[in-house]
C-alpha positions in Angstrom: 128.2 89.0 116.2 130.1 87.7 113.2 131.5 90.0 110.5 129.1 88.4 107.9 126.1 89.0 110.1 127.1 92.6 110.6 127.4 93.1 106.9 124.0 91.5 106.3 122.4 93.8 109.0 123.6 97.1 107.3 120.8 98.8 105.4 122.7 99.0 102.2 124.2 95.6 102.7 120.8 94.1 101.8 120.2 96.8 99.2 123.6 96.1 97.6 122.8 92.4 97.3 119.5 93.1 95.6 121.0 95.8 93.4 123.7 93.5 92.2 121.1 90.9 91.4 118.9 93.4 89.6 121.9 94.7 87.6 122.6 91.2 86.4 118.9 90.7 85.7 118.8 93.9 83.7 121.9 92.9 81.7 120.2 89.6 80.9 116.9 91.3 80.1 118.6 93.7 77.7 120.1 90.7 75.9 116.5 89.3 75.9 114.3 92.3 75.1 116.4 94.2 72.6 116.7 91.2 70.2 113.1 90.4 71.0 111.9 93.8 69.8 113.9 93.3 66.6 112.5 89.7 66.1 108.9 90.6 66.8 108.9 94.1 65.2 107.0 97.0 66.6 103.6 95.4 66.0 104.4 92.1 67.7 106.1 93.8 70.6 102.9 95.9 71.0 101.0 92.6 71.5 103.6 91.3 73.9 103.3 94.6 75.9 99.5 94.6 75.9 99.5 91.1 77.4 102.0 92.2 80.1 99.9 95.2 81.0 96.9 93.0 82.0 99.3 90.5 83.6 100.8 93.2 85.7 97.5 94.4 87.0 96.4 90.9 88.0 99.9 90.2 89.4 99.8 93.4 91.5 96.3 92.4 92.8 97.6 89.0 93.9 101.1 89.6 94.9 102.2 93.3 95.2 101.7 93.7 98.9 102.9 90.2 99.9 106.7 90.7 100.2 106.3 94.1 101.9 103.6 93.0 104.4 105.4 89.8 105.2 108.8 91.4 105.6 107.4 94.0 108.0 105.5 91.4 110.1 108.4 88.9 110.1 110.9 91.7 111.0 108.8 92.7 114.0 108.4 89.0 115.1 112.2 88.5 114.7 113.0 91.6 116.7 110.8 90.3 119.5 112.4 86.8 119.3 109.1 85.1 118.2 110.4 82.4 115.9 107.2 80.3 115.9 105.3 83.4 114.9 107.5 84.0 111.8 106.8 80.4 110.7 103.1 80.8 111.1 103.0 84.2 109.3 104.6 82.5 106.3 102.2 79.5 106.3 99.1 81.6 106.5 100.2 84.2 103.9 101.5 81.6 101.5 98.3 79.5 101.4 96.0 82.6 101.2 97.8 84.4 98.4 98.4 81.2 96.4 94.6 80.9 96.3 94.2 84.5 95.2 96.9 84.0 92.5 95.0 80.9 91.2 91.8 82.9 90.9 93.6 85.7 89.0 95.3 83.2 86.7 91.8 81.7 85.8 90.4 85.2 85.2 93.3 86.0 82.8 93.0 82.7 80.9 89.2 82.7 80.4 89.0 86.5 80.0 91.7 86.8 77.4 89.5 87.9 74.6 87.7 90.4 76.8 91.0 91.9 78.0 92.4 92.0 74.5 89.4 94.0 73.2 89.7 96.3 76.3 93.3 97.0 75.3 92.2 97.7 71.7 94.6 95.0 70.5 92.6 91.8 69.6 95.8 89.9 68.6 97.1 90.0 72.2 94.6 87.4 73.4 96.9 84.4 72.6 99.7 86.0 74.6 97.4 86.5 77.6 96.4 82.9 77.7 100.0 81.7 77.6 100.9 84.2 80.3 98.0 83.3 82.7 99.7 80.5 84.7 102.5 82.9 85.6 100.2 84.8 88.0 99.8 81.9 90.5 103.5 81.0 90.2 104.5 84.5 91.1 102.1 84.5 94.0 104.1 81.7 95.6 107.3 83.3 94.6 106.4 86.5 96.3 105.6 84.8 99.6 109.0 83.1 99.6 110.7 86.4 98.9 108.8 88.2 101.6 109.9 85.5 104.1 113.6 85.9 103.1 113.5 89.7 103.1 111.8 89.7 106.5 114.9 88.0 107.8 116.9 90.7 105.9 118.4 88.0 103.7 118.3 89.4 100.2 120.4 86.8 98.4 117.7 84.3 97.6 115.6 87.0 96.0 118.5 88.1 93.9 119.4 84.6 92.8 115.7 83.8 91.9 115.5 86.9 89.8 118.6 85.9 87.9 117.1 82.4 87.3 113.9 84.0 86.0 115.9 86.2 83.6 118.0 83.4 82.3 115.1 81.0 81.6 113.2 83.8 80.0 116.1 84.6 77.8 116.9 81.0 76.7 113.4 79.7 76.3 111.5 82.8 75.3 113.9 84.2 72.8 114.6 80.8 71.2 110.8 80.1 70.8 110.1 83.6 69.3 113.0 83.2 66.8 112.0 79.7 65.8 108.3 80.5 65.4 108.9 83.7 63.3 112.2 83.1 61.5 112.0 79.3 60.9 108.2 78.5 60.8 107.2 81.8 59.4 104.4 82.3 62.0 102.7 85.8 62.4 104.2 88.3 64.8 101.6 87.8 67.5 102.3 84.0 67.6 106.0 84.8 68.0 105.1 87.1 70.9 103.1 84.2 72.5 106.2 82.0 72.1 108.3 84.6 73.9 105.8 84.6 76.7 106.1 80.8 77.2 109.6 81.6 78.4 108.1 83.9 81.1 105.9 81.1 82.5 108.8 78.6 82.5 111.1 81.1 84.2 108.6 81.7 87.0 108.3 78.0 87.6 112.1 77.6 87.8 112.5 80.5 90.2 109.6 79.1 92.4 111.3 75.7 92.6 114.6 77.4 93.7 113.0 79.6 96.3 111.0 76.6 97.7 114.2 74.6 98.0 116.0 77.5 99.7 113.1 77.9 102.2 113.2 74.2 103.1 117.0 74.3 103.7 116.7 77.5 105.8 113.9 76.1 107.9 115.8 72.8 108.5 118.8 74.8 110.0 116.6 77.0 112.3 116.2 76.0 115.9 112.8 74.7 116.9 111.4 77.0 119.6 108.3 76.2 121.8 108.7 79.3 123.9 106.6 81.9 122.0 102.9 81.4 121.4 101.6 82.3 118.0 98.7 84.5 117.1 95.6 82.9 115.5 95.6 82.3 111.8 92.7 84.8 111.4 94.6 87.5 113.3 97.7 87.0 111.2 95.7 87.1 108.0 93.9 90.2 109.1 97.1 92.0 110.0 98.7 90.9 106.7 95.8 92.1 104.7 95.7 95.4 106.5 99.3 96.0 105.4 99.1 94.3 102.0 95.9 95.9 100.6 96.9 99.5 100.8 100.4 98.6 99.4 98.7 96.6 96.7 96.4 99.4 95.8 99.4 101.8 95.6 101.4 99.4 93.4 98.4 98.4 91.3 97.6 102.0 90.6 100.8 102.3 88.6 100.1 99.2 86.5 96.4 100.1 86.1 97.4 103.6 84.9 100.0 102.2 82.5 97.4 99.7 81.1 94.9 102.5 80.8 97.5 104.7 79.1 98.4 102.1 76.5 94.7 101.1 75.8 93.6 104.7 75.5 96.5 105.6 73.3 95.8 102.7 70.9 92.1 103.7 70.9 92.7 107.4 70.3 95.2 106.7 67.5 92.5 104.5 65.8 89.4 106.5 66.4 90.3 110.2 66.9 91.6 112.7 64.5 94.4 110.4 63.1 92.0 107.5 62.2 94.8 104.9 61.9 94.1 101.2 61.3 94.7 98.8 64.2 98.0 97.6 62.6 99.2 101.1 62.0 98.4 102.0 65.6 100.1 98.9 66.8 103.2 99.8 64.9 103.3 103.3 66.3 102.5 102.0 69.8 105.4 99.5 69.4 107.9 102.3 69.1 106.5 103.7 72.4 106.5 100.4 74.3 109.9 99.4 72.8 111.8 102.2 74.4 110.0 101.7 77.7 112.4 98.7 78.2 115.2 101.3 78.6 113.1 103.8 80.6 112.1 101.2 83.1 115.7 100.0 84.0 116.4 102.7 86.7 113.0 102.2 88.3 113.7 98.5 88.6 116.9 99.3 90.5 114.7 101.1 93.0 113.4 97.7 94.1 116.7 97.1 95.9 116.1 100.3 98.0 112.4 99.9 98.6 112.8 96.2 99.7 115.4 97.2 102.3 113.7 100.4 103.6 110.6 98.8 105.2 112.3 96.0 107.3 115.2 98.3 108.3 112.9 101.2 109.4 110.6 98.7 111.1 113.5 97.3 113.2 114.5 100.9 114.2 111.0 101.7 115.3 110.7 98.4 117.2 113.9 99.4 119.1 112.6 103.0 119.4 115.6 104.3 117.4 114.1 107.3 115.5 117.5 108.7 114.7 118.4 105.5 112.9 115.1 105.6 111.0 115.7 109.2 109.9 119.2 108.3 108.7 117.8 105.5 106.6 115.2 107.8 105.1 117.8 110.4 104.0 120.2 107.9 102.7 117.6 106.0 100.7 116.4 109.2 99.0 120.0 110.3 98.3 120.9 106.9 96.8 117.7 106.9 94.6 118.7 110.4 93.3 122.2 109.2 92.6 120.8 106.6 90.2 117.6 108.4 88.9 118.8 111.9 88.0 121.8 111.0 85.8 120.0 108.2 84.1 117.1 110.5 83.3 119.3 113.3 82.0 121.2 110.7 79.9 118.0 109.7 78.2 117.0 113.3 77.6 120.4 114.1 76.0 121.0 110.9 74.0 117.5 109.5 73.3 117.7 109.1 69.5 121.3 107.7 69.4 120.5 105.2 72.1 117.5 104.0 70.1 119.6 103.7 66.9 122.1 101.6 68.9 119.8 99.3 70.7 116.6 99.1 68.5 117.5 99.3 64.8 114.0 98.0 63.9 112.3 100.9 65.5 111.8 104.4 64.0 114.6 106.2 65.8 113.2 109.7 65.1 109.9 108.7 66.8 111.2 106.4 69.5 114.2 108.6 70.3 112.0 111.6 71.0 109.7 109.4 73.2 112.7 108.2 75.2 114.0 111.7 75.7 110.6 112.7 77.1 110.4 109.6 79.3 113.9 110.5 80.7 112.1 113.3 82.6 109.5 110.9 83.9 112.2 108.4 84.9 113.5 110.8 87.6 110.0 111.3 89.1 109.1 107.6 89.0 112.3 106.5 90.9 111.9 109.1 93.6 108.2 108.4 93.9 108.8 104.6 94.5 111.3 105.3 97.3 109.1 108.0 98.8 106.2 105.5 98.8 108.3 102.9 100.6 109.3 105.4 103.2 105.7 106.3 103.9 104.7 102.6 104.1 107.5 102.0 106.5 106.2 104.7 108.8 102.7 103.2 108.6 101.3 105.8 106.2 99.6 103.4 103.7 96.6 105.2 102.2 98.0 108.7 101.2 100.2 107.3 98.3 97.1 105.8 96.7 95.4 109.2 96.5 98.6 110.9 95.2 98.9 108.3 92.5 95.2 108.7 91.5 95.7 112.4 91.3 98.5 112.0 88.8 96.7 109.2 86.9 93.6 111.4 86.3 95.9 114.1 84.7 97.6 111.5 82.5 94.3 110.1 81.3 93.1 113.6 80.3 96.4 114.2 78.5 96.0 110.9 76.6 92.5 111.6 75.6 92.9 115.2 74.4 96.5 115.2 73.1 97.1 111.7 71.5 94.2 112.1 69.1 95.5 115.4 67.7 97.8 115.6 64.6 100.2 118.0 66.5 101.0 115.6 69.3 99.6 112.1 68.4 101.8 109.4 70.1 104.0 112.0 71.9 101.0 113.1 74.0 101.3 109.9 76.0 104.9 110.3 77.3 104.2 113.9 78.0 101.1 112.9 80.1 103.3 110.3 81.8 105.8 112.9 82.8 103.2 115.2 84.3 101.5 112.3 86.1 104.6 111.2 87.9 105.8 114.7 88.5 102.5 115.5 90.4 102.6 112.2 92.3 106.3 112.4 93.2 106.1 116.0 94.4 103.0 115.2 96.6 104.7 112.2 98.1 107.9 114.1 98.9 105.8 116.9 100.5 104.1 114.3 102.7 107.4 112.7 103.6 108.8 116.1 104.6 105.7 116.9 106.7 105.1 113.7 108.6 108.4 111.8 108.8 110.4 112.7 111.9 113.9 114.1 111.2 113.4 114.3 107.4 116.5 116.0 105.9 116.4 119.1 103.7 115.7 118.1 100.1 118.3 120.6 98.9 120.9 118.7 100.9 119.6 115.4 99.5 119.3 116.3 95.8 121.2 119.5 95.2 124.8 118.2 94.6 123.5 115.2 92.6 121.5 117.5 90.3 124.5 119.7 89.7 126.8 116.7 88.9 124.1 115.2 86.6 123.6 118.4 84.6 127.3 118.8 84.1 127.5 115.1 83.0 124.6 115.5 80.6 126.2 118.6 78.9 129.5 116.7 78.5 127.7 113.7 77.0 125.8 115.8 74.5 129.0 117.6 73.5 131.1 114.4 73.1 128.4 112.7 71.1 127.9 115.7 68.8 131.7 115.9 68.0 132.4 112.1 67.8 129.3 111.3 65.6 130.9 113.2 62.8 134.0 111.2 63.0 133.2 107.6 64.1 129.4 107.4 63.4 126.4 107.4 65.7 126.8 104.0 67.5 130.4 104.4 68.5 129.8 108.0 69.4 127.0 107.2 71.8 129.1 104.5 73.5 132.0 107.0 73.9 129.7 109.7 75.2 128.2 107.3 77.8 131.7 106.3 79.0 132.9 109.9 79.3 129.6 110.7 81.1 130.2 107.9 83.7 133.7 109.1 84.4 132.7 112.7 84.8 129.8 111.9 87.0 131.7 109.6 89.3 134.5 112.2 89.6 132.0 114.9 90.5 130.2 112.7 93.1 133.5 112.2 94.9 134.7 115.8 94.6 131.4 117.2 95.8 131.2 114.6 98.5 127.6 113.8 97.7 127.7 110.8 100.1 128.4 111.6 103.7 130.0 109.5 106.4 126.5 108.7 107.8 125.4 107.4 104.4 128.5 105.2 104.0 128.0 103.8 107.5 124.9 102.1 106.2 126.9 100.3 103.5 129.0 97.2 103.8 132.7 98.3 104.1 131.4 101.9 104.3 134.0 103.0 106.8 136.8 101.8 104.5 135.3 103.4 101.5 135.0 106.7 103.4 138.6 106.6 104.4 139.7 105.8 100.9 137.8 108.7 99.4 138.6 111.0 102.4 134.9 111.6 103.2 134.3 113.1 106.5 
């Protein structure tokens, strides 16, 4: 086996490729979303977000389970040497889910006014119509990504995500700026212009993935040895895997959409009695900071996309020890990213908003970001725990845990947002409680049903200690430096100091073990360099 192939077959080799792509995407997205918030203002960005909430629900219905189901089925076929089967799995899944995506696109386009009223934001209808074609485009994109990930080749997915982000930045930001700043159009028209960039970006990424698929297929040997299953059998298996995963993924988007719609409604009709525009403005502060809060969760995609095919291969080869090792390392890596990022938001919420979103009300948005910092930790761990359960064939339980948390969040939104004491802050508090309940239930199930599950204290304890120390240092550095150099420079200095302290503590406490590093490309060399035993 070549060195390159060995590297690609390491669990974190695939995760590292996806993570690198996601980091680049998030940098590009930051360059896109932060100016976009400032161009559109809080009200226009609320319209932009309302459209995306409906889009995400329809997108989850049509695509969420595709990459996971396909990667699992293709991993199994590859492990058994069934090349023809992998090709047929792709053909059947691609055609079926493109059809589902087309139906969802039509529903979004023709139902735009209905959905806008449902979200208590009538001005979001234009954005929804512009965004509708993206659903069918992403359906095809998801199928191509599932095929590549099933072969444990994460590079095409990463490159396609970068293409998406670049086109969205160039086309979307330019159109929003031109419509508002040059033509003087209303903010909701500018939001629709920004969304045109999303549709163009999905088309560009789909063309790239289609070209990559054709080149890969042309290089593969043509095998007539293995007999394929029937199309109906393949579709049935794919749906049995995809539907529970889709329900789990969709529940998050549905709860988020319900959250935003209910919050807007309660701000307008409960004790506060705000106008729609005033509620949109307040809601824009909430959705604006969600762009920061969602970054760590997006990085979890790299881990979750690698967990399922890697664990599937271990089970196919009856390697339970290898599967247990991947479970422990994936949770530990998730914690390494989630806990410090969450504590950083808690400690530096307001100065981060002042730095990144000068158009938002930093007192309101900063407090919201600090609350969401707690939720961030639970969201990230929940996503990885769900992928672990799915890899072990436990598909339905995550749906019920998500519903349990969602019910609590809806109750908090209804009773807290409409009160003067809590108003908009009731929503992020409800979000925290929702994901805390869901995460704890998921981790409890993982501990009970997954063979060889490691102790959670061993997985999370040292990372929590390092993160708390880092957070205290960041808070102290910001407090001292802000008096001398001002808030913006002080928060940058505090973040730099926090990164150095955290990295040092991770090494000194030997948070990563030799087993963890063995799953990474060049892991043995890294272990020797850091004297990790």
